[in-house]
C-alpha positions as CSV (number, residue, x, y, z in Angstrom):
1,M,-23.1,-19.1,-36.2
2,L,-22.1,-15.5,-35.7
3,S,-24.0,-12.6,-37.3
4,A,-21.8,-10.1,-39.1
5,S,-24.2,-7.3,-38.3
6,K,-24.0,-8.1,-34.6
7,I,-20.2,-8.1,-34.7
8,I,-20.3,-4.7,-36.5
9,D,-22.7,-3.4,-33.8
10,A,-20.3,-4.5,-31.1
11,L,-17.4,-2.7,-32.9
12,K,-19.5,0.5,-33.2
13,D,-20.4,0.3,-29.5
14,Q,-16.6,0.3,-28.8
15,G,-16.1,3.4,-31.0
16,V,-14.0,1.6,-33.7
17,T,-13.0,3.9,-36.5
18,H,-11.1,1.6,-38.7
19,V,-10.9,-2.1,-39.5
20,V,-7.5,-3.1,-40.9
21,G,-7.0,-6.5,-42.4
22,L,-7.0,-8.9,-45.2
23,A,-10.3,-10.5,-46.3
24,D,-10.6,-14.3,-46.1
25,N,-13.3,-16.9,-46.9
26,L,-14.3,-17.2,-43.2
27,C,-15.0,-13.5,-42.8
28,R,-16.0,-12.7,-46.3
29,V,-19.6,-11.6,-45.3
30,L,-18.2,-9.6,-42.4
31,F,-15.8,-7.7,-44.7
32,L,-18.7,-7.1,-47.2
33,E,-20.9,-5.7,-44.6
34,L,-18.1,-3.6,-43.1
35,Q,-17.6,-2.0,-46.6
36,E,-21.2,-0.7,-46.3
37,E,-20.8,0.7,-42.7
38,A,-20.3,4.5,-42.9
39,S,-19.0,4.8,-39.3
40,M,-15.9,2.7,-40.0
41,E,-13.3,2.7,-42.7
42,V,-12.0,-0.6,-43.9
43,V,-8.3,-0.6,-44.7
44,H,-7.2,-3.5,-46.9
45,V,-3.7,-4.8,-46.6
46,S,-1.7,-7.2,-48.9
47,R,0.0,-9.0,-46.0
48,E,-1.3,-9.4,-42.5
49,G,1.9,-8.0,-41.0
50,E,1.1,-4.7,-42.5
51,A,-2.2,-4.6,-40.5
52,Y,-0.3,-4.2,-37.2
53,A,1.8,-1.3,-38.4
54,I,-1.1,0.5,-40.0
55,A,-3.4,-0.1,-37.0
56,S,-0.6,1.1,-34.7
57,G,-0.2,4.3,-36.7
58,L,-3.9,4.9,-36.7
59,Y,-4.0,4.5,-32.9
60,L,-1.1,6.9,-32.5
61,G,-3.0,9.4,-34.7
62,G,-6.0,9.3,-32.4
63,K,-8.1,6.7,-34.1
64,K,-9.5,3.4,-32.7
65,P,-8.7,0.6,-35.1
66,V,-9.1,-3.2,-34.9
67,V,-7.1,-5.8,-36.8
68,L,-9.1,-8.4,-38.7
69,I,-7.1,-11.3,-40.1
70,Q,-7.2,-15.1,-40.4
71,N,-5.1,-17.3,-38.1
72,T,-2.8,-18.2,-41.0
73,G,-2.0,-14.5,-41.2
74,L,-1.4,-14.3,-37.5
75,L,1.3,-16.9,-37.8
76,E,2.8,-15.1,-40.8
77,S,2.9,-11.7,-39.1
78,G,4.6,-12.5,-35.8
79,D,7.6,-10.2,-36.2
80,A,5.4,-7.3,-37.4
81,Y,3.1,-7.8,-34.3
82,R,6.1,-8.0,-32.0
83,G,7.8,-4.9,-33.4
84,T,4.8,-2.7,-33.4
85,S,1.7,-3.5,-31.4
86,W,3.4,-5.4,-28.6
87,R,6.6,-3.4,-28.3
88,M,4.8,0.0,-28.6
89,E,2.2,-1.2,-26.0
90,I,-0.7,-0.4,-28.3
91,P,-4.1,-1.5,-26.7
92,Q,-5.1,-3.1,-29.9
93,V,-8.0,-5.6,-30.4
94,M,-7.5,-8.4,-33.0
95,L,-10.4,-10.3,-34.5
96,I,-8.9,-13.5,-35.8
97,A,-10.8,-15.8,-38.1
98,Y,-10.2,-19.3,-36.7
99,R,-9.6,-21.4,-39.9
100,G,-9.8,-25.1,-39.1
101,F,-11.5,-24.7,-35.8
102,N,-13.9,-27.6,-36.5
103,S,-11.0,-29.8,-37.4
104,L,-9.9,-29.7,-33.7
105,D,-12.8,-32.1,-33.1
106,P,-11.2,-35.6,-32.6
107,E,-13.9,-37.1,-34.7
108,V,-12.8,-35.1,-37.8
109,D,-10.6,-37.1,-40.1
110,R,-9.1,-34.3,-42.1
111,K,-7.2,-31.9,-39.9
112,D,-6.2,-28.3,-40.8
113,S,-2.9,-27.8,-39.1
114,V,-3.2,-24.1,-38.6
115,A,-5.9,-24.7,-36.1
116,E,-3.5,-26.8,-34.0
117,F,-1.0,-23.9,-33.9
118,T,-3.4,-21.0,-33.3
119,E,-4.1,-21.1,-29.5
120,P,-0.6,-22.3,-28.6
121,T,0.8,-19.4,-30.5
122,L,-1.5,-16.9,-28.8
123,K,-0.5,-18.3,-25.4
124,A,3.2,-18.3,-26.3
125,W,2.9,-14.6,-27.4
126,N,1.0,-13.8,-24.2
127,I,-2.0,-12.5,-26.1
128,P,-5.2,-12.9,-24.0
129,Y,-8.0,-14.3,-26.1
130,K,-11.5,-15.9,-26.2
131,V,-13.2,-18.0,-28.9
132,M,-16.5,-16.7,-30.2
133,L,-18.8,-19.6,-31.3
134,G,-22.1,-17.8,-31.7
135,D,-23.9,-14.5,-31.2
136,D,-24.1,-15.2,-27.5
137,D,-20.3,-14.8,-27.4
138,I,-20.2,-11.3,-29.0
139,P,-19.7,-9.6,-25.6
140,M,-16.2,-11.1,-25.8
141,I,-15.4,-8.2,-28.1
142,E,-16.1,-5.7,-25.4
143,R,-14.1,-7.8,-22.9
144,A,-11.1,-7.7,-25.3
145,F,-11.3,-3.9,-25.5
146,K,-11.3,-3.7,-21.7
147,I,-8.3,-6.0,-21.4
148,A,-6.4,-4.1,-24.1
149,E,-7.1,-0.8,-22.5
150,N,-6.2,-2.0,-19.0
151,T,-2.9,-3.6,-20.0
152,S,-1.8,-1.4,-22.9
153,K,-1.3,-4.6,-24.8
154,P,-3.2,-6.3,-27.6
155,A,-6.0,-8.8,-26.9
156,A,-7.8,-11.1,-29.3
157,V,-11.1,-12.6,-30.1
158,L,-11.2,-15.7,-32.3
159,I,-14.1,-16.0,-34.8
160,A,-14.6,-19.8,-34.9
161,E,-17.6,-20.0,-37.2
162,T,-18.5,-18.4,-40.4
163,T,-20.5,-15.2,-40.2
164,S,-23.8,-14.8,-41.9
């Protein structure tokens, strides 16, 4: 499992000023703890597509935001992503809650179809990503920032387990 406090520490280490996103069940604890973090402002959106425009504007205004959404919202927000973050070459990091990750296991009877679309979509949109399974994977956040900064394009980290 991933620790919300360790994810927040990694974001602070990267100088993140804003977390823009839509709370979901998978990252509920992370969002709650972020609300208490004085060094970062949480900006709630009503649709995931708004997160890309707001985060892009914050970046252009000299801030360092991350987008925090669920994979279902990633699929919903493709054109907003394409028209802002990608087209404007914003070095934006996305933290994406990986709903249905456990249903990718062939032994699981009930599949969550969004999981089957998540990684192929990221690959099709040419978004570099890694999957965080536990606290040992938290350095993937720093890696995503380096990739985004070196390419002037977004990079993603998938949060595959619930945070505690």
